[in-house]
Residue, then its C-alpha position, 0 to 999 in steps of 0.5 A: m084183718s085187713n082186705r090186703i092180708e085176706k088176699i094175700n092169705e088166699l094166694i098163699k093157700r092156692h100156691i101152697s095147695e098146688i106145690i103140696t100136689r105137684e112137688i111133694n111126693l107123699k105115700p099113696g093114700v095120703f091126703v093133705t089139704v091146706t085148710k086155712v093160712d095166717t099171714t102176720p100183718d108185717l108179711r114176714y111169716t105165714r102159718v099154714f094150716v093143714s089137714i091130713f088124712p088119714e090122721k095116723e100118718t100126721n107125723y110122716v106128713m110133717a116130717t116130710f114137710g120139714k125135709e122140703a120145707y126149704s124147697m117149697q120156700g123156694i118155689l113159693n118165693k118164685k110164685l110171690s111178687m111181693r116184699p118181704l117174702p113171708r116165711i112159711e111154717f106148717k101146723v096141724d089144723l086139729t078143727e076136724v079131729k076136735a069136731d068128731e070127738i065132740e060129735k061122739i061125746i054128743k052121741q054118748l049123751 
C-alpha cells in the first residue's frame, strides 16, 4: 500500500470518528469505534470498519449508519480537499468477537 493511501486512510478515519461522535445520535450506552479504514487505490471507495459495543446493538448501529450515510458522506466531503472523493461504506469489524471466541476455545482446552 502506498504512503499516500495510508495517509488518506488515517485522515478519513479521524474525520469519520469525529462525525460519528458529534453528528450521529446513538442510544445511550452504545459505543462505536472506527478500527480500520481501507481506501481503494483509485480513491473511489473507502471501507470503514467499526467495532460496536455492546455487540447486540450491531444491527441497530448499522441501520442508523444506513439512514445517515448520505449526511455523513456530505460532511466528510466538505472536510476532504481531494478528488475524487471516496464513497464510504461501513462494515462491522469482527476481529474482537473472533478473538474472544478463540480465547474461550483455548481456555476450554
